[in-house]
BAFI-3210 file (N, C-alpha, C; in Angstrom, 3 decimals, decimal comma, padded with zeros to 6 digits):
// residues 254
n [1|2|3|4|5|6|7|8|9|10|11|12|13|14|15|16|17|18|19|20|21|22|23|24|25|26|27|28|29|30|31|32|33|34|35|36|37|38|39|40|41|42|43|44|45|46|47|48|49|50|51|52|53|54|55|56|57|58|59|60|61|62|63|64|65|66|67|68|69|70|71|72|73|74|75|76|77|78|79|80|81|82|83|84|85|86|87|88|89|90|91|92|93|94|95|96|97|98|99|100|101|102|103|104|105|106|107|108|109|110|111|112|113|114|115|116|117|118|119|120|121|122|123|124|125|126|127|128|129|130|131|132|133|134|135|136|137|138|139|140|141|142|143|144|145|146|147|148|149|150|151|152|153|154|155|156|157|158|159|160|161|162|163|164|165|166|167|168|169|170|171|172|173|174|175|176|177|178|179|180|181|182|183|184|185|186|187|188|189|190|191|192|193|194|195|196|197|198|199|200|201|202|203|204|205|206|207|208|209|210|211|212|213|214|215|216|217|218|219|220|221|222|223|224|225|226|227|228|229|230|231|232|233|234|235|236|237|238|239|240|241|242|243|244|245|246|247|248|249|250|251|252|253|254]
n.u [-018,224|-017,356|-015,205|-014,826|-016,049|-014,432|-012,435|-012,864|-013,824|-010,282|-009,878|-011,041|-010,406|-008,073|-007,797|-008,859|-007,697|-005,127|-005,857|-006,280|-004,167|-002,991|-004,540|-003,219|-001,370|-001,325|-002,252|-000,635|001,749|000,939|000,761|002,910|003,904|004,190|001,617|001,156|-000,851|-001,652|-002,318|-003,402|-002,497|-004,991|-007,548|-006,242|-005,718|-005,827|-004,106|-001,884|000,513|001,626|004,181|005,448|003,694|004,748|008,152|007,705|006,613|009,161|010,415|009,533|007,041|003,859|000,568|-001,537|-003,533|-005,801|-007,982|-010,040|-012,991|-012,271|-012,487|-015,014|-016,064|-016,513|-014,541|-015,139|-016,763|-014,847|-013,141|-014,976|-015,563|-012,764|-012,766|-014,257|-013,023|-010,629|-010,196|-010,787|-010,241|-009,069|-007,013|-006,146|-004,426|-001,959|001,711|002,585|000,365|001,814|000,682|000,945|001,332|-000,029|000,491|-003,052|-003,455|-001,941|-002,796|-005,455|-004,603|-004,403|-006,233|-007,865|-006,682|-007,366|-009,542|-010,046|-008,317|-005,818|-005,037|-002,303|-000,402|001,664|004,515|003,950|004,713|004,278|004,263|005,044|002,325|000,587|000,480|-000,513|-001,528|-001,828|-000,948|-001,517|-004,312|-005,156|-005,113|-006,419|-008,588|-011,235|-010,977|-013,632|-012,391|-011,108|-013,408|-015,361|-014,286|-014,459|-015,187|-013,395|-010,579|-010,970|-011,052|-008,278|-007,098|-005,286|-005,839|-006,781|-009,498|-009,285|-009,409|-006,305|-005,775|-007,243|-006,755|-006,058|-002,653|-000,451|-000,362|001,573|004,509|005,129|007,138|008,201|008,086|009,194|009,731|010,995|012,276|014,136|012,913|011,549|008,584|006,929|007,242|005,368|003,181|003,993|006,255|009,181|010,998|009,659|007,720|006,429|003,574|003,185|004,490|007,458|007,304|005,101|005,029|006,394|005,296|003,976|005,311|006,213|008,884|010,660|012,218|013,000|014,394|013,964|015,340|012,506|010,167|006,304|004,065|005,663|006,523|005,918|006,516|009,721|012,896|014,965|012,492|011,009|013,268|013,539|011,552|010,564|013,108|012,374|009,780|011,303|012,970|012,413|013,624|014,613|017,039|020,037|022,235|021,294|021,145|021,304|021,051|018,994|018,851|019,661|016,585|016,642|015,314|012,874]
n.v [-059,611|-058,218|-057,699|-056,133|-053,578|-052,934|-052,630|-050,536|-048,559|-047,794|-047,079|-044,716|-043,498|-043,211|-041,534|-039,023|-038,209|-037,709|-035,489|-033,188|-033,198|-032,178|-029,970|-028,578|-027,826|-026,925|-024,122|-023,706|-023,113|-021,003|-019,093|-018,323|-016,776|-013,474|-011,594|-008,668|-006,339|-005,233|-001,648|000,492|003,197|006,471|005,863|003,487|000,221|-003,152|-004,353|-003,011|-003,176|-005,246|-005,441|-005,066|-006,408|-009,439|-009,394|-009,269|-011,440|-012,877|-012,463|-013,808|-013,187|-013,543|-012,180|-009,853|-008,171|-005,421|-004,129|-001,125|000,863|004,502|007,057|008,457|008,684|008,516|009,356|008,031|006,526|004,854|003,611|001,719|000,286|-000,663|-002,019|-004,251|-006,130|-006,209|-009,311|-009,685|-012,087|-014,018|-012,062|-012,486|-015,294|-014,476|-013,874|-011,779|-008,506|-006,466|-003,323|-001,847|000,756|002,763|006,135|007,217|005,259|005,282|007,402|005,652|003,375|004,772|005,521|003,740|002,252|004,077|003,852|000,600|-001,454|-003,073|-006,284|-007,760|-006,495|-004,744|-003,388|000,044|000,874|003,953|005,174|007,516|009,526|011,523|013,424|015,609|016,683|017,841|021,175|020,619|019,788|021,966|024,478|023,379|022,198|023,583|023,476|021,398|019,364|018,436|018,488|016,205|013,548|012,731|013,354|011,976|012,995|015,507|016,187|016,200|018,319|021,312|022,335|022,914|021,643|019,447|015,741|014,330|015,732|015,868|013,392|011,084|011,485|008,783|005,739|004,033|002,282|003,902|004,166|006,331|006,938|009,195|010,289|012,031|014,151|015,376|017,075|020,339|021,253|021,106|023,064|025,499|024,518|022,886|024,113|023,549|020,505|018,088|014,525|014,734|014,337|015,118|017,244|016,645|017,708|017,169|015,005|014,220|012,624|013,117|012,202|010,213|006,865|006,427|007,990|008,124|009,315|008,700|008,549|009,200|008,891|009,675|008,613|006,055|004,840|002,260|000,277|000,326|-000,923|000,011|000,884|-001,268|-002,257|-001,109|-000,840|-003,449|-003,496|-001,457|-003,330|-005,692|-004,474|-001,826|000,575|002,228|000,561|002,793|001,312|000,312|001,210|003,356|005,927|007,702|010,783|012,677|013,922|015,929|019,355|019,397]
n.w [009,326|011,484|011,228|009,681|009,237|012,400|010,168|008,951|010,973|011,961|009,621|008,865|011,384|011,186|008,839|009,643|011,576|010,191|008,561|010,784|011,177|009,110|008,319|010,483|010,304|007,381|008,279|010,840|008,802|007,703|009,709|010,006|007,876|006,448|005,320|002,963|002,025|-001,035|-002,555|-005,570|-007,510|-007,860|-010,634|-011,301|-011,658|-010,126|-011,086|-011,999|-009,895|-010,386|-011,080|-008,464|-006,810|-007,637|-006,730|-003,589|-003,784|-004,337|-002,326|000,046|001,395|001,265|-001,127|-001,760|-003,479|-004,018|-004,833|-006,869|-007,580|-008,420|-009,886|-010,522|-007,679|-004,254|-001,662|001,007|-000,438|-001,429|000,698|001,573|-000,504|-000,027|002,387|002,583|000,779|001,848|003,533|006,889|008,789|006,923|006,958|010,017|010,178|009,840|010,659|010,726|009,014|006,632|004,661|001,971|-000,635|-003,400|-004,502|-004,509|-003,325|-000,854|000,893|001,072|002,390|004,778|005,914|006,103|008,091|009,779|010,705|011,383|013,508|013,356|014,743|014,318|012,794|010,882|009,265|007,258|003,807|001,803|-001,711|-003,561|-002,415|-001,901|000,684|001,768|-000,493|-003,840|-005,675|-008,445|-008,528|-006,915|-009,077|-011,432|-010,390|-011,449|-013,845|-016,442|-017,778|-015,387|-012,980|-014,208|-013,658|-010,851|-007,514|-005,940|-007,165|-007,192|-004,281|-003,896|-003,496|-002,016|000,739|003,340|004,631|002,524|001,395|002,003|004,062|006,232|007,627|010,145|011,713|011,450|013,777|013,378|012,168|009,192|006,260|004,150|000,025|-001,828|-005,722|-007,433|-010,165|-013,212|-015,058|-016,760|-017,077|-016,011|-014,131|-013,833|-012,600|-010,735|-009,150|-007,948|-006,464|-007,398|-008,230|-010,748|-010,308|-007,511|-005,004|-004,049|-000,469|-000,285|000,269|002,748|005,587|009,641|011,587|010,780|009,803|008,612|005,649|001,981|-001,024|-004,527|-007,714|-009,963|-011,468|-011,300|-012,266|-013,297|-010,648|-009,175|-010,054|-010,537|-009,935|-007,566|-005,725|-005,413|-003,868|-001,970|-000,472|000,193|002,099|003,927|004,936|005,642|007,742|008,938|008,370|005,342|003,165|002,296|001,150|-000,969|-003,117|-005,583|-007,410|-005,312|-003,200|-000,019|001,646|003,379|004,676|003,460]
ca.u [-018,782|-017,296|-013,640|-015,674|-016,046|-013,394|-011,331|-013,544|-013,559|-009,449|-009,370|-011,990|-010,085|-006,351|-007,672|-009,096|-006,422|-004,678|-006,762|-006,640|-002,746|-002,924|-005,128|-002,945|000,756|-001,300|-002,134|001,157|003,189|000,500|000,656|004,070|004,100|003,427|001,334|001,382|-001,556|-001,239|-003,033|-002,723|-003,054|-005,710|-007,333|-005,922|-006,219|-004,392|-003,234|-000,765|000,404|001,856|006,094|005,778|003,528|006,212|009,084|007,146|006,398|010,045|010,955|008,435|005,199|002,206|001,023|-002,630|-003,422|-006,789|-009,006|-011,032|-012,842|-011,584|-012,567|-016,265|-016,385|-016,025|-013,719|-016,047|-017,784|-013,697|-013,478|-016,521|-015,181|-011,634|-013,527|-014,843|-011,823|-009,833|-010,317|-009,586|-010,099|-007,656|-005,516|-005,529|-004,167|-000,920|001,941|002,093|000,221|001,764|000,064|002,161|000,485|000,867|000,194|-003,938|-003,469|-001,213|-004,269|-006,664|-004,417|-004,102|-007,959|-008,563|-005,807|-007,619|-010,560|-009,380|-007,157|-005,149|-004,011|-000,851|-000,292|003,203|004,775|003,289|004,997|003,742|004,889|004,408|001,257|000,262|000,188|-000,980|-002,465|-001,078|-001,033|-002,467|-005,879|-005,578|-004,879|-006,986|-010,015|-012,759|-011,698|-014,131|-011,970|-010,831|-014,916|-015,588|-013,151|-015,171|-015,029|-012,409|-009,671|-011,376|-010,930|-006,853|-005,855|-003,869|-006,524|-006,805|-010,163|-009,098|-008,796|-005,093|-005,335|-008,145|-006,630|-005,212|-001,213|-000,136|000,344|001,775|005,864|005,685|008,215|007,943|009,408|008,835|010,254|011,768|012,273|015,516|012,121|011,159|007,943|005,892|007,036|003,932|002,548|004,651|006,969|009,834|010,883|008,396|007,604|005,684|002,487|002,944|005,462|008,302|006,726|003,788|005,149|005,917|004,419|004,523|004,986|006,941|010,375|012,670|012,204|014,276|013,480|014,403|014,945|011,637|008,568|005,037|003,619|006,470|007,797|005,489|008,173|010,759|013,989|014,896|011,538|010,539|014,309|013,524|009,933|011,415|013,961|011,383|008,652|011,571|013,687|011,517|014,161|015,441|018,647|020,506|023,319|021,399|020,313|022,359|019,484|018,217|018,897|018,637|015,332|016,884|014,736|011,645]
ca.v [-058,331|-056,886|-057,317|-054,715|-052,618|-052,173|-052,305|-048,564|-047,632|-047,928|-046,428|-043,619|-042,699|-042,790|-040,188|-037,769|-037,317|-036,938|-034,359|-032,813|-033,116|-031,336|-028,730|-027,556|-027,895|-025,385|-023,164|-022,975|-022,439|-019,731|-018,018|-018,216|-016,014|-012,432|-010,721|-007,897|-005,678|-003,708|-000,495|001,040|004,810|007,066|005,474|002,820|-001,218|-003,889|-005,157|-002,388|-003,260|-006,190|-005,553|-005,358|-007,933|-009,849|-008,682|-009,198|-012,792|-013,660|-012,599|-014,839|-012,677|-013,728|-011,000|-009,399|-006,707|-005,176|-003,304|-000,876|002,210|005,352|007,693|008,521|008,165|009,936|008,397|007,271|005,026|004,343|002,736|000,495|-001,362|-001,372|-002,512|-005,214|-006,420|-006,960|-009,887|-009,722|-013,137|-014,617|-012,033|-013,095|-016,188|-014,390|-013,082|-009,951|-007,681|-005,052|-002,653|-000,674|002,190|003,726|007,634|007,989|003,971|004,876|007,685|005,192|002,759|005,500|005,947|002,569|001,990|004,917|003,107|-000,670|-001,888|-004,354|-007,024|-007,868|-004,883|-004,952|-001,845|000,586|001,988|004,966|005,769|008,921|009,427|012,841|013,656|017,301|017,083|018,463|021,789|020,544|019,446|023,277|024,140|022,943|021,284|024,806|023,294|020,719|017,850|017,378|017,743|014,451|012,958|013,219|013,459|011,634|013,454|016,760|016,458|015,882|019,802|021,283|022,936|022,413|020,821|018,143|014,791|013,981|017,109|015,428|012,394|010,925|011,232|007,166|005,545|002,471|002,878|004,324|004,415|007,599|006,729|009,856|010,488|012,807|014,571|016,598|017,862|021,938|021,605|021,540|024,456|026,474|023,820|022,383|024,264|022,553|019,429|016,686|013,375|015,196|015,111|015,246|017,956|016,139|018,315|016,617|013,034|013,865|012,923|013,854|011,092|009,003|006,178|006,678|008,834|008,093|009,911|008,100|009,842|008,557|009,518|008,850|006,731|004,800|004,308|001,081|-000,388|000,598|-001,568|000,267|001,431|-002,810|-002,672|-000,445|-001,454|-004,506|-003,205|-001,191|-003,771|-006,252|-004,132|-001,238|001,532|002,229|000,754|003,289|001,099|-000,959|001,895|004,189|006,994|008,241|011,625|013,408|015,056|017,085|020,366|019,524]
ca.w [009,575|012,901|010,881|008,027|010,640|012,759|009,410|008,161|011,977|012,019|007,988|009,404|012,774|010,530|007,742|010,046|012,184|009,144|007,677|011,364|010,929|007,410|008,478|011,506|009,322|006,721|009,680|011,240|008,132|007,595|010,754|010,381|006,555|006,729|003,968|002,361|001,044|-002,229|-003,067|-006,265|-006,922|-008,442|-012,304|-011,943|-011,800|-009,164|-012,239|-012,240|-009,059|-010,707|-010,181|-006,531|-006,004|-008,272|-006,409|-002,639|-003,311|-004,440|-000,871|000,697|001,372|000,394|-001,673|-002,015|-004,082|-003,568|-006,125|-006,072|-008,690|-007,722|-010,763|-009,727|-006,551|-003,378|-000,707|001,825|-001,418|-002,088|001,500|001,928|-001,259|000,201|003,391|001,396|000,093|003,133|004,505|008,657|009,197|006,894|007,791|011,112|010,385|009,326|011,761|010,147|007,664|006,167|003,736|000,605|-001,717|-004,708|-003,936|-003,776|-002,195|000,171|001,663|001,699|003,721|006,387|006,315|006,162|009,472|010,612|011,852|011,890|014,344|012,565|015,639|013,856|011,629|010,369|008,785|005,648|002,746|000,790|-002,751|-003,751|-001,980|-001,482|002,053|002,318|-000,850|-004,655|-006,606|-009,512|-008,510|-006,726|-009,907|-012,364|-009,851|-011,774|-015,273|-016,655|-017,391|-013,380|-012,801|-014,391|-012,527|-009,685|-005,839|-004,739|-007,860|-006,537|-002,632|-003,428|-003,312|-000,257|001,803|005,391|004,170|001,628|002,220|002,660|005,414|007,096|007,901|011,476|012,208|011,904|014,953|013,407|011,395|008,012|005,450|003,036|-000,589|-003,123|-006,280|-008,211|-011,574|-013,620|-015,957|-015,643|-018,126|-015,291|-013,204|-013,827|-012,003|-009,371|-008,905|-007,003|-006,407|-007,325|-009,528|-011,613|-009,874|-006,278|-004,377|-002,884|000,172|000,579|000,535|004,039|006,433|010,517|012,661|009,615|010,561|007,793|004,324|001,229|-002,125|-005,294|-009,543|-010,565|-012,279|-010,157|-013,418|-013,045|-009,487|-009,262|-011,742|-010,789|-008,978|-006,192|-005,440|-005,318|-003,387|-000,909|-000,369|000,793|002,505|005,114|005,300|006,782|009,394|009,694|007,613|003,755|003,341|000,977|000,098|-002,023|-004,074|-006,094|-007,417|-004,004|-002,762|000,852|001,530|003,516|004,906|002,997]
c.u [-018,197|-015,922|-013,759|-015,523|-015,288|-012,436|-011,827|-013,662|-012,252|-009,555|-010,245|-011,272|-008,563|-006,787|-008,384|-008,482|-004,927|-004,164|-006,573|-004,873|-002,071|-003,027|-004,410|-001,488|-000,269|-001,478|-001,090|002,360|002,659|000,738|002,716|004,846|004,207|003,039|001,158|000,057|-000,928|-002,361|-003,208|-003,594|-004,284|-006,346|-006,366|-006,161|-004,957|-003,664|-001,712|000,169|001,051|003,562|006,306|005,147|004,453|007,192|009,237|007,246|007,406|010,746|010,326|007,650|004,499|001,444|-000,965|-003,209|-005,116|-007,113|-009,977|-011,336|-012,610|-012,358|-014,324|-016,930|-015,749|-015,707|-014,225|-017,158|-016,091|-013,308|-014,409|-015,740|-013,498|-011,880|-013,880|-014,230|-010,828|-010,495|-010,088|-009,860|-009,514|-006,525|-004,680|-004,497|-002,154|000,245|001,999|001,866|000,846|000,747|001,738|001,267|000,809|-000,530|-001,810|-004,266|-002,710|-002,253|-005,456|-005,937|-004,320|-005,982|-008,367|-007,642|-006,603|-008,800|-010,859|-008,123|-007,213|-004,012|-002,629|-000,489|001,135|003,805|004,192|004,465|004,068|004,971|004,651|002,739|001,057|-000,278|-000,334|-001,668|-001,271|-001,643|-001,815|-003,435|-006,468|-005,881|-005,235|-008,497|-011,315|-012,597|-012,427|-013,259|-011,507|-012,169|-014,818|-014,772|-013,236|-014,514|-013,757|-011,384|-010,103|-010,950|-009,144|-006,171|-005,041|-004,647|-007,216|-007,833|-010,238|-008,710|-007,754|-005,450|-006,635|-007,682|-005,485|-003,598|-001,299|000,556|000,910|003,396|005,327|006,910|008,181|008,719|008,263|009,908|010,533|012,428|013,159|013,930|011,275|009,692|007,033|005,492|006,255|002,969|002,387|006,103|008,067|010,202|009,479|008,495|006,939|004,394|001,927|004,712|006,110|007,632|005,500|003,860|006,081|005,112|005,068|003,913|005,916|008,329|010,386|011,280|013,002|013,155|014,614|014,400|013,993|010,024|007,417|004,268|004,146|006,973|007,766|006,508|009,054|011,779|014,210|013,864|011,524|011,767|013,736|011,931|010,457|012,391|013,498|010,502|009,762|012,079|013,103|011,999|014,597|017,290|019,473|021,641|022,754|021,014|021,518|021,858|019,123|018,641|018,926|017,712|015,703|016,013|013,748|010,469]
c.v [-057,346|-056,977|-056,613|-053,531|-052,142|-051,897|-050,871|-047,874|-047,157|-046,368|-044,749|-042,758|-041,720|-041,214|-039,234|-037,464|-037,132|-035,949|-033,222|-032,111|-032,275|-029,386|-027,815|-027,252|-026,472|-024,435|-022,594|-022,603|-021,316|-018,462|-017,774|-017,094|-014,514|-011,991|-009,520|-007,009|-004,916|-002,883|-000,145|002,682|005,165|005,706|004,668|001,049|-002,089|-004,041|-004,223|-002,272|-004,462|-006,757|-005,865|-006,408|-008,805|-010,531|-009,003|-010,824|-013,395|-013,293|-013,333|-014,212|-013,149|-012,414|-010,667|-008,055|-006,166|-003,828|-002,370|000,672|003,163|006,891|007,659|008,551|008,612|008,725|007,902|005,800|003,693|003,280|001,767|-000,406|-001,816|-002,002|-004,152|-006,514|-006,549|-007,842|-009,764|-010,698|-014,249|-013,626|-012,104|-014,274|-015,521|-013,287|-012,145|-009,420|-006,469|-004,565|-001,318|000,002|002,880|005,443|007,692|006,186|004,610|005,683|006,936|004,436|003,410|006,071|004,688|002,200|002,608|004,674|001,231|-000,872|-002,903|-005,572|-006,827|-007,414|-004,509|-003,163|-001,621|001,418|002,510|005,493|006,789|009,633|011,274|013,063|014,503|017,244|017,915|019,275|021,988|020,343|021,074|023,825|024,441|022,222|022,317|024,034|022,181|019,848|017,460|017,232|016,422|013,536|012,615|013,431|013,514|012,109|015,234|016,983|016,068|016,969|019,633|021,803|022,235|021,267|019,600|016,719|014,613|014,914|016,214|014,565|012,604|010,952|009,508|007,103|003,838|003,554|003,076|004,721|005,183|007,019|007,668|009,705|011,382|013,336|015,191|017,273|018,900|022,004|021,708|022,740|025,074|026,159|023,464|023,010|023,859|021,371|018,730|016,010|013,858|015,325|015,059|015,824|016,686|016,662|018,026|015,129|012,792|014,072|012,871|012,102|008,954|007,996|006,317|007,712|008,307|008,639|009,778|008,537|008,107|008,569|009,140|008,020|005,536|004,453|003,376|-000,070|-000,155|-000,519|-000,719|000,423|000,050|-003,440|-002,031|-000,607|-002,223|-004,543|-002,860|-002,391|-005,051|-005,749|-002,679|000,814|001,527|001,909|001,296|002,758|000,151|000,037|003,411|005,517|007,563|009,926|011,890|013,618|016,172|017,617|020,136|020,314]
c.w [010,819|012,111|010,047|008,838|011,532|011,271|009,080|009,348|012,294|010,694|008,724|010,452|012,091|009,685|008,469|011,033|011,145|008,624|008,963|010,659|009,928|008,067|009,377|010,784|008,456|007,936|010,378|010,258|007,555|008,351|010,776|009,040|007,421|005,205|004,060|001,748|-000,119|-001,823|-003,804|-006,585|-008,073|-010,021|-012,432|-010,987|-010,737|-009,607|-011,887|-010,939|-009,044|-009,893|-008,879|-006,019|-006,368|-007,045|-004,594|-002,110|-003,106|-003,230|000,133|001,208|000,504|000,086|-002,438|-002,702|-004,229|-005,116|-005,991|-006,896|-007,841|-008,596|-010,847|-008,517|-005,326|-002,233|000,049|000,940|-001,362|-001,043|001,825|001,206|-000,692|001,652|003,385|001,031|000,497|004,148|006,022|008,762|009,130|007,024|009,347|011,224|009,802|010,770|011,426|009,154|007,888|005,054|002,828|-000,342|-001,982|-004,471|-003,798|-003,299|-001,191|001,310|001,869|002,645|005,069|006,528|006,565|008,111|010,756|011,430|011,634|012,110|014,237|014,294|015,467|012,685|012,039|010,277|007,468|005,188|002,031|-000,724|-003,298|-003,671|-001,226|-000,105|002,557|000,909|-002,594|-005,628|-007,684|-009,612|-008,402|-008,085|-011,377|-011,623|-010,482|-013,435|-015,283|-016,999|-016,066|-013,483|-013,051|-013,750|-011,448|-008,842|-005,250|-005,813|-006,782|-005,055|-003,129|-003,443|-002,077|000,277|002,814|005,231|003,563|002,282|002,401|004,020|006,642|007,777|009,314|011,308|011,823|013,062|014,985|012,096|009,806|007,682|004,096|001,685|-001,305|-004,671|-006,903|-009,577|-012,126|-014,265|-015,398|-016,463|-017,293|-013,916|-012,670|-013,176|-010,695|-009,434|-007,895|-007,316|-006,571|-008,562|-010,648|-011,907|-008,763|-005,841|-003,284|-001,029|000,996|000,695|001,952|005,139|008,682|011,475|011,841|010,306|009,768|005,603|002,638|-000,112|-003,044|-006,947|-010,034|-010,451|-011,162|-010,731|-012,933|-011,925|-009,468|-009,786|-011,960|-009,205|-007,472|-005,299|-004,712|-003,702|-002,166|000,023|000,463|001,982|004,357|005,704|006,180|008,016|009,976|009,242|005,698|003,964|001,937|000,749|-001,070|-003,532|-004,881|-006,994|-006,177|-003,994|-001,220|001,042|002,756|004,632|003,935|003,825]
res [x|x|x|x|x|x|x|x|x|x|x|x|x|x|x|x|x|x|x|x|x|x|x|x|x|x|x|x|x|x|x|x|x|x|x|x|x|x|x|x|x|x|x|x|x|x|x|x|x|x|x|x|x|x|x|x|x|x|x|x|x|x|x|x|x|x|x|x|x|x|x|x|x|x|x|x|x|x|x|x|x|x|x|x|x|x|x|x|x|x|x|x|x|x|x|x|x|x|x|x|x|x|x|x|x|x|x|x|x|x|x|x|x|x|x|x|x|x|x|x|x|x|x|x|x|x|x|x|x|x|x|x|x|x|x|x|x|x|x|x|x|x|x|x|x|x|x|x|x|x|x|x|x|x|x|x|x|x|x|x|x|x|x|x|x|x|x|x|x|x|x|x|x|x|x|x|x|x|x|x|x|x|x|x|x|x|x|x|x|x|x|x|x|x|x|x|x|x|x|x|x|x|x|x|x|x|x|x|x|x|x|x|x|x|x|x|x|x|x|x|x|x|x|x|x|x|x|x|x|x|x|x|x|x|x|x|x|x|x|x|x|x|x|x|x|x|x|x|x|x|x|x|x|x]
***
């Protein structure tokens, strides 16, 4: 009987130590990794960020796609949902936590980080984000088809009280990727250079660390290989690597 008890104790202690070692090793492994939160744009879902998620995972990042409804929602309603989607305790397990947002997703990142201080915050990349709003909203905000899109859409104008212009300047390193197209069909709505939806000058942000303009449209930039390459470059180094892209342009005095 004593022999059986001794054998049981040895097995129990060995299993416990082994279990603790596995948990410790898993924790250390996670802490060495870096996490990227991906936020999609207006009227889209987390599935739309699949290409960037794939490229980031292939580069060694752990990726979480944050989904949120944006049609017929207020900015506050959206940020409350995002707040629930982001697990702060889970984020603490990683060496660094980065954020990448397409269009409205970039604005929601700015709003989130203005209220939350992430202790292990890394870098932020914004793709085609209307940091100063878009004149598309200015022109069509009184039209019925715009009104049914809800308060979030109507809050994306260029006036001083708009949602984008109410956000504070970033205290964290930000890289801006803007798109541009050669099409002239929308000159009456968006005069000058733009990605089809957002003017180039609206993407520029005070305090940004770097900016690159890539030839791609607003909706498709999240599937663009150059955009993915430059996103990863900024997350890794804090600047864009222009030698890796062929279709970029100097932003100059936007």
